[in-house]
C-alpha positions in Angstrom: -0.1 -0.1 0.0 1.3 3.2 -0.8 1.7 6.3 1.7 0.8 9.7 0.7 -1.0 13.0 1.6 -3.1 15.9 0.4 -0.9 19.3 0.1 -2.4 22.6 -0.4 0.4 24.1 -2.5 -1.0 27.6 -2.9 -2.3 28.3 0.4 -5.9 28.9 -0.6 -7.2 26.2 2.0 -8.0 23.5 -0.3 -5.8 20.8 -1.3 -4.8 20.5 -5.1 -2.3 17.9 -5.0 -1.9 14.3 -3.5 1.7 13.1 -3.2 2.4 9.1 -3.1 5.1 7.1 -2.1 4.6 4.1 -4.3 7.8 2.4 -3.6 8.0 2.3 -0.1 11.2 4.3 0.1 10.3 6.9 2.1 10.5 9.6 -0.8 7.2 10.9 -2.7 7.2 9.7 -6.0 4.0 10.6 -7.7 2.3 13.4 -7.5 -1.6 14.0 -9.0 -2.6 17.5 -9.3 -5.7 19.8 -9.8 -4.1 22.8 -12.0 -7.2 24.4 -12.6 -9.0 24.1 -9.7 -12.1 22.1 -10.8 -12.0 19.4 -8.3 -10.0 16.7 -10.8 -6.5 15.7 -11.5 -5.4 16.6 -14.5 -1.9 16.5 -14.0 0.3 13.5 -12.7 4.1 14.1 -12.2 6.3 10.8 -11.8 10.1 9.9 -10.5 10.5 7.5 -12.7 14.6 6.8 -12.1 14.4 7.4 -8.2 16.5 10.2 -8.1 13.9 12.7 -6.2 13.1 14.7 -8.9 10.0 14.4 -11.0 10.9 13.5 -14.6 7.7 12.7 -16.2 4.4 14.5 -16.7 1.2 13.8 -18.0 -1.6 16.3 -18.8 -5.4 16.5 -19.5 -4.7 19.6 -21.7 -8.1 19.9 -23.1 -10.1 19.1 -20.0 -11.7 15.9 -21.5 -10.8 13.5 -18.5 -8.2 12.0 -21.0 -4.7 12.6 -20.4 -3.3 13.6 -23.6 0.0 15.0 -23.5 3.3 13.6 -21.8 6.2 15.5 -21.4 9.6 13.6 -20.1 13.1 14.3 -19.2 14.7 11.8 -20.9 18.5 12.8 -20.7 18.4 13.4 -16.5 19.4 17.0 -16.7 16.4 18.2 -14.9 14.4 19.7 -18.1 11.7 18.0 -19.8 12.8 17.4 -23.5 
């Protein structure tokens, strides 16, 4: 079972993100985000290589409930390519 917690990332009293430790190593490696404030997850960031940095992001850019855009840091420089 993965451990996680809800996070109010902008201080407005609403929790827009859920961070999860999916592999049980004590480091959060998946972040589920409601970036537009509608109450639904529309972005997910994942640390795919275990270095503590999110390096893969998936977005629902058109609001239809389907993830349709993926950004990844394929070369490990900390920036999506």
